[in-house]
C-alpha positions in Angstrom: 13.4 -7.2 -42.6 12.9 -9.1 -39.5 13.8 -7.4 -36.1 13.9 -9.3 -32.7 13.3 -6.7 -29.7 14.3 -8.0 -26.4 13.0 -5.7 -23.7 12.8 -6.4 -19.7 11.3 -3.3 -17.6 9.1 -0.4 -17.9 11.5 2.2 -19.5 12.3 -0.3 -22.0 8.9 -0.8 -23.4 8.5 3.1 -23.3 11.6 3.2 -25.3 10.6 0.6 -27.6 7.0 2.2 -28.3 8.1 4.8 -31.0 10.3 2.4 -32.3 8.1 -0.4 -32.7 5.8 1.8 -34.7 8.6 2.9 -37.0 9.9 -0.8 -37.5 6.2 -1.5 -38.6 6.3 0.6 -41.5 9.6 -1.0 -42.8 9.7 -4.7 -41.9 8.4 -6.9 -39.0 9.1 -7.2 -35.2 9.3 -10.0 -32.5 8.9 -8.6 -29.2 10.3 -10.5 -26.4 9.7 -9.4 -22.8 12.3 -11.1 -20.8 10.3 -10.7 -17.1 13.4 -9.1 -15.5 10.6 -6.4 -14.2 6.5 -7.0 -13.9 4.4 -4.0 -13.8 0.5 -4.7 -14.1 -0.2 -1.0 -15.1 2.8 -1.8 -18.0 0.5 -4.8 -19.1 -3.0 -3.3 -18.7 -2.4 0.2 -19.6 0.2 0.4 -22.0 -0.5 -2.2 -24.3 -4.1 -1.3 -24.5 -4.5 2.3 -24.4 -1.0 3.3 -26.0 -1.0 0.7 -28.7 2.3 -0.8 -27.7 2.4 -4.4 -29.2 1.6 -7.4 -26.8 4.8 -9.5 -26.4 5.2 -12.4 -28.9 7.3 -14.3 -26.3 7.3 -13.5 -22.4 9.9 -15.5 -20.9 9.1 -15.1 -17.2 12.2 -14.9 -15.8 11.1 -13.0 -12.6 13.4 -12.1 -9.3 16.7 -13.5 -8.8 20.5 -12.2 -8.7 21.8 -10.7 -11.9 23.7 -13.7 -12.7 20.9 -16.2 -12.3 18.5 -13.7 -14.3 21.0 -13.4 -17.2 21.7 -17.3 -17.4 17.9 -17.9 -17.4 17.2 -15.3 -19.8 20.1 -16.5 -22.2 18.9 -20.1 -22.1 15.3 -19.3 -22.9 16.6 -16.8 -25.7 18.3 -19.6 -27.5 15.3 -21.6 -28.6 13.4 -18.6 -29.8 16.0 -17.2 -32.0 16.6 -20.9 -33.6 12.9 -20.6 -34.3 12.3 -16.8 -35.2 16.0 -16.3 -37.0 15.5 -12.6 -36.9 17.7 -10.4 -39.4 18.8 -8.5 -36.3 18.4 -8.6 -32.7 17.5 -4.8 -31.1 18.4 -4.2 -27.0 17.9 -1.2 -25.3 19.9 0.3 -22.4 21.9 -1.1 -19.9 19.6 -3.7 -18.0 20.6 -7.6 -17.2 18.1 -8.1 -19.9 20.5 -5.9 -22.3 23.1 -7.9 -21.5 21.4 -11.3 -21.7 20.0 -10.2 -25.4 23.7 -9.1 -26.4 25.2 -12.5 -25.2 22.3 -14.4 -26.9 22.8 -12.9 -30.2 26.5 -13.0 -30.1 26.6 -16.8 -29.5 24.0 -17.6 -31.9 25.3 -15.6 -34.7 22.7 -12.9 -35.1 23.8 -9.4 -35.7 23.2 -7.4 -32.8 21.7 -3.5 -32.7 22.5 -1.4 -29.3 20.0 1.6 -28.8 21.4 4.4 -26.3 24.8 3.1 -27.2 27.8 4.8 -25.8 26.9 6.2 -22.4 29.5 5.9 -19.7 29.2 7.1 -16.1 32.9 5.7 -15.7 31.9 3.9 -12.5 32.5 0.1 -13.3 31.4 -0.9 -9.9 27.7 0.1 -11.2 26.0 -3.2 -12.7 24.5 -0.8 -15.9 28.1 0.3 -16.6 29.1 -3.2 -16.9 25.9 -3.8 -19.2 26.4 -1.2 -21.4 29.9 -1.4 -22.0 29.9 -5.2 -22.7 26.9 -4.9 -25.2 28.6 -1.9 -26.8 31.5 -4.3 -27.5 29.3 -7.2 -28.8 27.1 -4.9 -31.0 27.4 -4.9 -34.8 25.4 -1.8 -35.2 25.5 1.1 -32.3 22.7 3.7 -32.1 23.8 6.6 -29.8 21.4 9.2 -28.5 24.0 12.1 -28.4 27.7 13.5 -29.5 29.2 12.6 -26.2 28.1 9.2 -26.5 29.7 9.0 -30.0 33.0 10.3 -28.4 33.0 7.8 -25.6 32.6 5.1 -28.4 35.7 6.4 -30.4 37.9 6.2 -27.1 37.0 2.7 -26.7 37.9 1.9 -30.7 34.4 1.9 -31.6 34.2 3.9 -35.0 32.3 1.4 -37.4 28.7 1.2 -37.4 28.3 4.1 -35.2 25.1 6.4 -35.7 24.2 9.4 -33.8 20.3 9.1 -34.1 19.1 11.4 -31.1 17.2 9.9 -28.3 14.4 7.4 -28.4 13.2 8.3 -24.8 12.5 11.9 -26.3 10.4 10.5 -29.1 8.6 8.7 -26.1 8.5 11.7 -24.2 6.9 13.7 -27.0 4.3 10.9 -27.9 3.2 10.1 -24.2 3.2 14.0 -22.9 -0.4 14.7 -23.7 -1.6 11.4 -22.4 0.1 11.9 -19.1 -1.0 15.5 -19.0 -4.6 13.9 -18.5 -3.6 12.1 -15.3 -4.4 13.4 -11.9 -0.7 14.1 -11.3 -0.4 16.2 -8.0 -4.1 16.3 -7.5 -3.8 12.6 -6.2 -1.7 13.4 -3.6 -3.0 16.7 -2.8 0.0 18.5 -3.9 0.0 22.1 -5.3 1.6 22.3 -9.2 5.0 23.8 -9.4 5.6 23.7 -5.0 6.3 20.2 -4.3 9.5 17.6 -4.7 9.4 14.0 -6.7 11.7 11.6 -5.3 12.6 8.5 -6.8 15.5 6.2 -5.5 16.1 2.3 -6.4 19.7 1.7 -7.6 21.7 -0.7 -5.8 24.3 2.2 -4.7 21.4 3.5 -2.9 19.9 0.6 -1.3 22.4 -2.4 -0.9 24.0 -1.4 2.6 22.6 0.3 5.6 25.0 3.3 5.5 23.3 4.0 2.0 19.9 3.5 3.4 20.5 5.6 6.3 22.0 8.4 4.0 18.6 8.2 2.0 16.6 8.6 5.1 18.2 11.7 5.7 17.8 13.1 2.3 14.2 12.5 2.6 14.4 14.5 6.1 16.3 17.1 4.6 13.5 18.1 1.9 11.9 21.1 3.3 9.1 21.5 1.3 6.0 19.0 0.3 7.2 16.1 -1.7 6.1 12.6 -2.6 8.2 9.3 -3.2 6.6 6.4 -4.9 8.8 3.9 -3.5 10.1 1.3 -5.7 9.4 -2.1 -4.4 13.2 -3.0 -4.1 13.9 0.2 -2.3 10.8 -0.6 0.4 12.1 -4.1 0.9 15.4 -2.9 1.7 14.2 0.1 3.7 12.0 -2.7 6.0 14.8 -5.3 6.0 17.0 -2.6 7.8 14.6 -1.4 9.8 14.6 2.2 8.5 11.1 2.3 7.1 9.3 4.1 10.0 12.3 6.6 9.7 12.0 7.1 6.3 8.2 7.4 6.7 8.5 10.0 9.2 10.2 12.7 7.0 7.9 15.6 7.7 7.3 17.0 4.4 7.6 13.9 2.1 4.8 11.3 1.6 6.1 7.8 0.9 3.5 6.4 -1.4 3.3 2.8 -3.4 4.6 2.9 -7.2 2.7 4.6 -9.8 2.8 4.0 -13.4 4.9 5.7 -16.2 1.9 8.2 -17.1 1.2 8.9 -13.7 4.6 9.5 -12.6 5.2 11.3 -16.0 2.3 13.7 -14.8 3.8 14.3 -11.4 7.0 14.9 -13.0 6.1 17.7 -15.3 4.4 19.7 -12.7 7.2 19.4 -10.1 9.3 22.0 -8.7 12.1 19.6 -8.9 13.1 15.7 -9.1 15.4 14.3 -6.6 16.5 10.9 -8.4 19.4 8.4 -8.9 17.7 7.2 -12.4 19.4 7.6 -15.4 16.2 8.0 -17.5 14.6 10.4 -15.0 17.5 12.8 -15.4 16.6 12.9 -18.9 12.9 13.3 -18.7 13.6 16.1 -16.1 15.4 17.7 -18.8 12.5 17.2 -21.2 10.1 19.0 -19.4 12.3 21.5 -18.0 12.3 20.6 -14.3 15.3 21.0 -12.3 17.2 17.8 -11.3 18.8 16.9 -8.4 20.9 13.4 -8.8 21.9 11.6 -5.9 24.7 10.0 -7.4 28.5 10.9 -7.9 28.4 10.0 -11.6 26.1 10.4 -14.5 25.8 9.1 -17.9 24.1 12.1 -19.0 26.6 14.4 -18.5 25.6 17.4 -20.9 22.7 17.7 -18.0 24.9 18.7 -15.5 27.7 20.8 -17.8 24.5 22.5 -19.1 23.0 23.3 -15.8 20.0 21.4 -15.6 21.0 18.7 -13.4 23.2 18.6 -10.0 25.0 16.0 -8.8 24.9 15.7 -4.9 25.5 12.1 -4.0 23.7 10.8 -1.1 24.4 13.8 0.7 21.6 15.3 2.6 23.1 19.0 3.0 24.2 19.1 -0.7 20.5 18.0 -1.6 19.0 20.9 0.8 21.7 23.2 -1.1 20.4 22.4 -4.2 16.8 22.7 -3.3 17.6 26.3 -2.2 18.5 27.1 -6.0 16.6 25.6 -8.5 17.4 28.2 -11.1 17.7 27.0 -14.5 19.6 28.2 -17.6 17.6 31.2 -19.7 16.8 30.8 -23.2 15.9 28.0 -25.5 17.1 24.4 -24.2 19.9 22.8 -26.0 18.7 20.1 -28.6 21.2 17.5 -27.0 18.8 14.6 -27.8 17.7 15.2 -31.2 14.4 16.2 -32.7 12.1 13.5 -31.5 12.7 11.2 -34.6 15.6 9.1 -33.3 12.9 6.0 -34.0 12.7 6.8 -37.4 16.2 7.0 -38.2 16.9 3.6 -36.3 14.4 2.1 -38.6 16.1 3.8 -41.8 19.5 2.3 -40.7 18.1 -1.2 -39.9 16.0 -1.5 -43.3 19.0 -0.1 -45.3 21.1 -3.1 -43.8 18.7 -5.7 -43.7 15.6 -4.7 -45.8 
C-alpha cells in the first residue's frame, strides 16, 4: 500500500506524526509539504528530535491569498501524483492545503481519505468550514474523531465509508507530552505554574477588521492576571497595520512575545491556569491537559467541550472573557473519553491497509 499524505502547517505535521509511524508498519508513505506555513522549529526540531519523516516533496507555496495558494498547490500536486501513483491520498483537517489536496485527488482520480472528517462549526463564512465541508464531500473514506462528527456527516447524507476512529491529535498529545514537559515552559517567561493565562489568537475573524482587532486589544486589557501571548506573525502584522500594536503591548498583565514552537507552546499550555484562544486545535489540547479553555469565537467545531463544561464561548467580548476568567472550575470526576484511547492512528492505518494493502 502506498499512501500520499499532504500537509501544510505545524498542527498538521503534529497530527501526521503518529499516523506516519502507524503507516510505516503496513505500507509506504510519500509526505508532501505544501509550504502553506513554514516554521523553522518544525523543520529543525520536529524532524530531528521527534523522528517525523522529512517531506519527500516541498511545494514551497508560501504566502498568498487562499485562492492563490489553492491554485498553486493543485498545480504543483498534479505532476507529483502522476509520478508517485499513490493508492490513496490522505489529508488532514480544514486548511487551504486540505482543500487543495482534495481537489487534486478528485481531479486525478486518486482515492481520498480525510482525517478529522465531520467537524462543523455551522458558520459558512469561516474559511475552515468551507474547506472541511468540500473535502468531506469529495472524500472516499472519512475518518471521524468523535460521535458528533459522525452524526454531522449523516445529516449531510454521508453514511458510506465513515469510521469513528478517535482523534489523532490525542495520539500526538500523548506522544509528545513527556518531551514537552522537559521544555522550560513558564520559567522562560518568569511565570508561576498554575497562575497565568496563555493567549493565542490568529484566525481571520479576529484579525481581518479593525473592529475585531480593537476587540482583541480590549480582551488583552481585560485579563487580570499574569499572561503570555505568543503572537502569530499574521496577528502581529495585522495589529501593526492597524496601528494597534502599542495598545496591545500596553496590556498591564499580558506579555506579547514572539511565536514559540509546538513543544514550548505545549509546555506553556500544560501548566497554565487557563487558555484564551480562537484555535480549534488548542481547544482540544486544553481538554487533553485539563486546562480551562476560553474560546473567543461564537461557534466551535468541538461542541462537546462546551456542553461538557471544559470550554466557554465568549466571542471577542472583553467583559465575557473577564467573567469566564473569574470562574475557571472544571467538572469533577474522570474526563469523558470523547476523543478515543490514543490509538486513532492505528485504526486509520488498519482501515487503509484493508482497502489498499
